[in-house]
C-alpha positions in Angstrom: 121.9 133.2 -93.0 119.3 131.6 -95.3 116.8 132.0 -92.7 117.6 135.5 -92.4 117.3 136.1 -96.2 113.7 134.2 -95.9 112.7 136.3 -92.9 113.6 139.7 -94.0 114.2 140.1 -97.9 114.0 143.7 -98.0 116.8 144.3 -95.4 120.4 144.4 -96.8 123.0 142.7 -95.0 126.6 141.3 -95.4 128.3 138.6 -93.4 131.9 138.0 -93.4 133.1 134.6 -92.0 136.6 134.9 -91.1 139.2 132.8 -89.1 140.8 129.4 -89.2 138.0 127.0 -89.6 139.9 123.9 -88.5 137.6 121.9 -90.9 136.6 121.6 -94.3 134.2 124.5 -95.3 133.1 123.2 -99.1 129.9 121.9 -97.8 129.1 125.3 -95.9 130.3 127.4 -99.1 128.2 124.9 -101.4 125.0 125.4 -99.4 125.5 129.1 -99.2 125.7 129.2 -102.9 122.6 126.8 -103.2 120.8 129.6 -101.0 121.7 132.3 -103.3 123.7 133.8 -100.6 127.2 134.0 -102.5 126.9 138.1 -102.8 126.1 138.2 -99.1 129.0 136.2 -97.7 132.7 137.2 -97.6 134.9 134.1 -96.7 138.3 134.9 -95.2 139.3 131.4 -94.3 142.8 132.0 -92.5 144.5 133.0 -89.6 144.1 137.3 -89.4 146.4 139.5 -88.2 145.3 142.1 -85.3 145.1 145.0 -87.8 142.8 142.7 -90.1 140.5 141.8 -86.9 140.4 145.5 -86.0 139.6 146.7 -89.4 136.7 143.9 -89.7 135.6 144.7 -86.2 135.3 148.6 -87.0 133.6 147.6 -90.2 130.8 145.3 -88.4 127.9 146.1 -86.4 127.5 142.6 -84.9 130.1 139.9 -84.1 128.5 136.5 -84.3 130.4 133.8 -82.2 128.2 130.4 -82.9 130.5 128.1 -80.6 129.3 124.7 -79.5 132.2 124.7 -77.0 134.7 127.1 -75.9 136.0 128.2 -72.6 136.6 132.2 -73.8 137.2 133.7 -76.9 139.9 136.6 -78.0 137.7 137.6 -80.4 134.7 138.4 -78.0 137.1 140.7 -75.8 138.0 142.3 -78.9 134.2 142.7 -79.8 133.8 144.3 -76.3 136.9 146.5 -76.8 135.5 147.8 -80.2 132.2 148.4 -78.7 130.5 145.8 -81.0 127.1 144.0 -79.9 127.4 140.2 -80.2 125.5 137.2 -81.0 127.0 134.1 -79.0 126.4 130.7 -77.9 125.5 130.3 -74.1 128.8 128.3 -73.4 132.1 128.7 -71.5 132.7 132.1 -70.1 130.4 134.0 -72.7 127.6 134.3 -70.2 129.8 135.8 -67.5 130.7 138.5 -69.9 128.0 138.9 -72.1 124.7 139.8 -70.6 121.8 138.6 -72.6 119.7 141.6 -74.1 122.3 144.0 -72.9 125.4 143.7 -74.6 123.8 141.4 -77.3 121.9 138.1 -77.5 123.0 134.8 -76.3 121.8 131.7 -78.1 121.7 128.0 -77.3 124.9 126.1 -78.8 123.9 124.4 -82.2 120.6 125.9 -82.3 120.1 127.4 -86.1 116.6 128.7 -85.2 117.7 130.8 -82.2 120.8 132.1 -83.9 118.6 133.2 -86.9 116.3 135.0 -84.7 119.0 136.8 -82.8 120.5 137.8 -86.0 117.6 138.8 -87.5 116.8 141.3 -84.3 120.3 142.6 -84.6 119.8 143.3 -88.4 116.4 144.7 -88.1 116.2 146.4 -85.1 119.2 149.2 -85.2 117.9 151.0 -81.9 118.5 147.7 -80.1 121.9 147.2 -81.4 122.8 150.6 -80.8 121.9 150.1 -77.3 123.9 147.0 -77.0 126.9 148.5 -78.6 126.8 151.2 -75.8 126.6 149.0 -73.1 129.5 147.0 -74.7 131.8 150.4 -74.7 130.8 150.9 -71.0 131.7 147.3 -70.1 134.9 147.8 -71.9 135.9 151.1 -69.7 134.4 149.7 -66.6 134.6 146.4 -64.8 136.9 144.7 -67.4 139.0 147.4 -68.3 142.9 147.2 -67.7 142.9 149.7 -64.9 140.0 147.9 -62.8 141.7 144.5 -63.5 144.8 145.8 -62.3 143.3 147.4 -59.3 141.7 144.2 -58.1 145.1 142.4 -58.8 146.7 145.0 -56.8 144.1 144.5 -54.0 144.4 140.6 -53.8 148.2 141.0 -53.6 147.9 143.4 -50.7 145.4 141.2 -49.0 148.2 138.4 -49.3 151.1 140.4 -47.7 
């Protein structure tokens, strides 16, 4: 986030860092403060209800999932359902769901420079972000919709009978 503030100082942005961090965040919060980002970041460091997650998604333009390792994410699936573009690490099943440059941007896990460039693009290129959001809505109503999954599941069951 510090890199974004330097790259695009005239662009207004706000980040909400939400969820149970599973580790002490004082160093991160201190670093954000040192960089002068206090007014640009809201910290919600606890488990969130489904209603809170839905509100955050509706208020957001981009969902950022900078994992170093993960298999799958309910937040990613919620982002798809909400039609939100994503910036996510290229880990676990994320690349199976998110097509880089179509639904959002994929970055190497742990690479802060790639993450900053991807976030900067999402912030400064609203047309690209809008295309990604439209593609996410198409994805949500297409191949991964409940109807499509149910049809494939029934097809497998029928082939086994």
